TIFITOR-32746 format. One record per residue (C-alpha): residue in one letter; residue number from 1; z, x, y. Coordinates in nm, 3 decimals. Layout:
# residues N
<kolro resn="a" resi="NUM" z="Z" x="X" y="Y"/>
...
# end
This chain:
# residues 69
<kolro resn="m" resi="1" z="10.813" x="9.388" y="11.332"/>
<kolro resn="d" resi="2" z="10.737" x="9.025" y="11.258"/>
<kolro resn="n" resi="3" z="10.411" x="9.125" y="11.098"/>
<kolro resn="v" resi="4" z="10.574" x="9.353" y="10.835"/>
<kolro resn="s" resi="5" z="10.706" x="9.242" y="10.496"/>
<kolro resn="f" resi="6" z="10.846" x="9.438" y="10.205"/>
<kolro resn="g" resi="7" z="10.816" x="9.424" y="9.829"/>
<kolro resn="d" resi="8" z="11.111" x="9.538" y="9.619"/>
<kolro resn="i" resi="9" z="11.268" x="9.851" y="9.766"/>
<kolro resn="r" resi="10" z="11.367" x="10.096" y="9.495"/>
<kolro resn="y" resi="11" z="11.538" x="10.433" y="9.501"/>
<kolro resn="n" resi="12" z="11.361" x="10.717" y="9.319"/>
<kolro resn="a" resi="13" z="11.646" x="10.956" y="9.235"/>
<kolro resn="a" resi="14" z="11.409" x="11.225" y="9.108"/>
<kolro resn="l" resi="15" z="11.249" x="11.244" y="9.453"/>
<kolro resn="g" resi="16" z="11.551" x="11.143" y="9.659"/>
<kolro resn="a" resi="17" z="11.344" x="10.874" y="9.828"/>
<kolro resn="f" resi="18" z="11.315" x="10.499" y="9.877"/>
<kolro resn="e" resi="19" z="10.984" x="10.346" y="9.774"/>
<kolro resn="a" resi="20" z="10.831" x="10.005" y="9.841"/>
<kolro resn="r" resi="21" z="10.512" x="9.814" y="9.893"/>
<kolro resn="v" resi="22" z="10.484" x="9.724" y="10.260"/>
<kolro resn="d" resi="23" z="10.248" x="9.454" y="10.386"/>
<kolro resn="i" resi="24" z="10.123" x="9.441" y="10.744"/>
<kolro resn="a" resi="25" z="9.961" x="9.123" y="10.873"/>
<kolro resn="r" resi="26" z="9.691" x="9.177" y="11.135"/>
<kolro resn="n" resi="27" z="9.424" x="8.945" y="11.269"/>
<kolro resn="g" resi="28" z="9.470" x="8.696" y="10.987"/>
<kolro resn="r" resi="29" z="9.449" x="8.965" y="10.716"/>
<kolro resn="t" resi="30" z="9.718" x="9.138" y="10.514"/>
<kolro resn="f" resi="31" z="9.705" x="9.513" y="10.449"/>
<kolro resn="r" resi="32" z="9.922" x="9.654" y="10.170"/>
<kolro resn="y" resi="33" z="10.056" x="10.011" y="10.160"/>
<kolro resn="p" resi="34" z="10.258" x="10.213" y="9.908"/>
<kolro resn="c" resi="35" z="10.535" x="10.375" y="10.114"/>
<kolro resn="r" resi="36" z="10.809" x="10.631" y="10.062"/>
<kolro resn="m" resi="37" z="11.099" x="10.744" y="10.277"/>
<kolro resn="n" resi="38" z="11.324" x="11.037" y="10.191"/>
<kolro resn="g" resi="39" z="11.696" x="10.981" y="10.225"/>
<kolro resn="p" resi="40" z="12.027" x="10.958" y="10.042"/>
<kolro resn="l" resi="41" z="12.104" x="10.660" y="9.819"/>
<kolro resn="d" resi="42" z="12.377" x="10.539" y="10.057"/>
<kolro resn="m" resi="43" z="12.144" x="10.524" y="10.361"/>
<kolro resn="n" resi="44" z="12.179" x="10.215" y="10.578"/>
<kolro resn="a" resi="45" z="11.941" x="9.939" y="10.460"/>
<kolro resn="s" resi="46" z="11.808" x="9.868" y="10.809"/>
<kolro resn="d" resi="47" z="11.724" x="10.238" y="10.853"/>
<kolro resn="v" resi="48" z="11.542" x="10.237" y="10.519"/>
<kolro resn="r" resi="49" z="11.334" x="9.933" y="10.618"/>
<kolro resn="a" resi="50" z="11.255" x="10.082" y="10.959"/>
<kolro resn="g" resi="51" z="11.142" x="10.410" y="10.801"/>
<kolro resn="l" resi="52" z="10.925" x="10.237" y="10.541"/>
<kolro resn="a" resi="53" z="10.771" x="10.020" y="10.813"/>
<kolro resn="r" resi="54" z="10.694" x="10.328" y="11.027"/>
<kolro resn="h" resi="55" z="10.526" x="10.491" y="10.727"/>
<kolro resn="a" resi="56" z="10.310" x="10.180" y="10.671"/>
<kolro resn="m" resi="57" z="10.220" x="10.156" y="11.041"/>
<kolro resn="r" resi="58" z="10.114" x="10.524" y="11.046"/>
<kolro resn="m" resi="59" z="9.889" x="10.466" y="10.744"/>
<kolro resn="s" resi="60" z="9.754" x="10.144" y="10.892"/>
<kolro resn="d" resi="61" z="9.663" x="10.310" y="11.220"/>
<kolro resn="s" resi="62" z="9.508" x="10.618" y="11.060"/>
<kolro resn="g" resi="63" z="9.259" x="10.454" y="10.822"/>
<kolro resn="d" resi="64" z="9.429" x="10.612" y="10.517"/>
<kolro resn="l" resi="65" z="9.470" x="10.444" y="10.179"/>
<kolro resn="r" resi="66" z="9.505" x="10.067" y="10.206"/>
<kolro resn="s" resi="67" z="9.420" x="9.753" y="10.019"/>
<kolro resn="v" resi="68" z="9.331" x="9.422" y="10.176"/>
<kolro resn="i" resi="69" z="9.445" x="9.097" y="10.020"/>
# end
C-alpha cells in the first residue's frame, strides 16, 4: 500500500470507531477519503491502518464520495 497515506487517526468513543482522512495516490493525482473502522480502542495499530485503507480503496473503486487535490 505504497500509494496510501493517513491523516491523524482518532478514536471516536461515541461510535466505537477509528476515523481518519486517507489519501490514495493514483496516476499522479491524490484522492482523499473520510474513513471509519469499527473496533475497540486497544485494537492493533496495523490492523486499524489496514482497515482504514480497505475502506478508502472500496470508496475509490466505487466512485463514491471523494475529493481530488
